[in-house]
N, C-alpha and C positions, 0 to 999 in steps of 0.2 A: 828266295830270290826277294820278296816282297816284305815287307817288315809291316803284318796287320793291327799289331798292338802299336804303332810306333805314331808322332804327332804329324808327320807328313801324309799327306790323303791319298789316297789309294788310288787311284787316279793318275797322278803327279806322278807315282813311285811306275806304276805303268807305262807312261809319257816315257820318262825317264830311262826303263828300260829297253826301252827299243830305241829310241838314241843309240843307248848304249852299244844298241846289235849295230848300230844305220854306222856310229864311227867307227866301230872293229870291223869295219867290212863284212858283217858275216853277211849284214844285208845290203846290197850297194845299189848306185845308181836305178831306179826303174823297177826296182826290184817288189815282189809285192809284199807286202805286210800284212801280218796276223788280221782276219777279219776280229771285230769285235764277241762273234761266239768263240770263238776260237782261243783268243784270250783269258775271254771266264771261263772257258773248259781247264786251261792250263795251270788259270792261278784260284779256280774255285771263287769266284767273283760273280758277280752282277753282270748279265752284259751291257745293262746302259751304263755300270763306269765303266769297264773296258771303252765305251764310247768314248766316254767325255775324256779320259787321257790320248784317245787321237783324237778329236779335237782339236787338243792343245797343238801339235804337232802340227791337225791340218792349214790352224790358227796362224801358225807361224811361216809357213810354206815348208816343212820339213815335206811331207808327203805332199800327193795331189790324191784327189778320188779318179776313177774312172768310172761313169755311170754303168751299173748293174755287171762289173769288171771286179770291182774292192780299190784298195786304198793300194796305192804306192812311192818309193821314195824318189822324191825330186831331187832332177839330176845333180842338184848342188846342195840336195840336203848334208851331206857333210860336211862339204865346205863352212856352211850356215853353221851348222853343232859346232865346229869345230873353233870357229871364230867368236860365238858366241862363249863357252866353255874357258877360254884362253881369256878371256876378262873376266869372269865374274867367277869359275869355280880358281885357278888359277890367284885370282887378287883374294879373294877370302883365304885359301892356305898362306898365301904369302905371309898377311896379318896377323895370319896365326901364329905360324912361325916367330914372326919380329917380335909379338907380343911376349910369347914364349923365352925365346934369346934374352930378350929383355931384364926377363923375372930371375931369369938363368945365372946374368951377370954375362952374357957372350959379347963380344966386340964386332962388328961389319966385319971386321978379316977373318978371324976365326970364322965366323959363320958362314962367309964365302971357300975359304979353308973345304970346309966339312961339306961342303955342298958342291965342289967341286971331288973331292976324294970320293962321296959316293956314285957321281956320275960315273966317274972313270971304273968303279965298282962293277957297279952295273953293266957299263960296255962289255967288261971281262964276262962275268954273267953271260951277258948274252951271245959274246962268239966261242 
């Protein structure tokens, strides 16, 4: 789940893990998010580290707090995350794909054909 030896800070990994739970629907709008103490227990980390991960989500409007009740997913949290990931993550992945295609001498038409074939295969797998 978390890469304790990786270069990415643990609190960022905590925030991203919760983001994935929101995007995939595990945590829906207004759902209660794990407390920093529960996250600390789940991942065997310091509660302050978990709290820092939650703070990232608070600052970005992905979650909100109800005094004395805990932290909850914002009604538009999933939409915000999906929008941001479309721009940031897909752009990064597309750049990597284009760099690799150029290195291998794959032209745009062939690359598009490969993408379309993979999309069809994936659709067939999910049916």
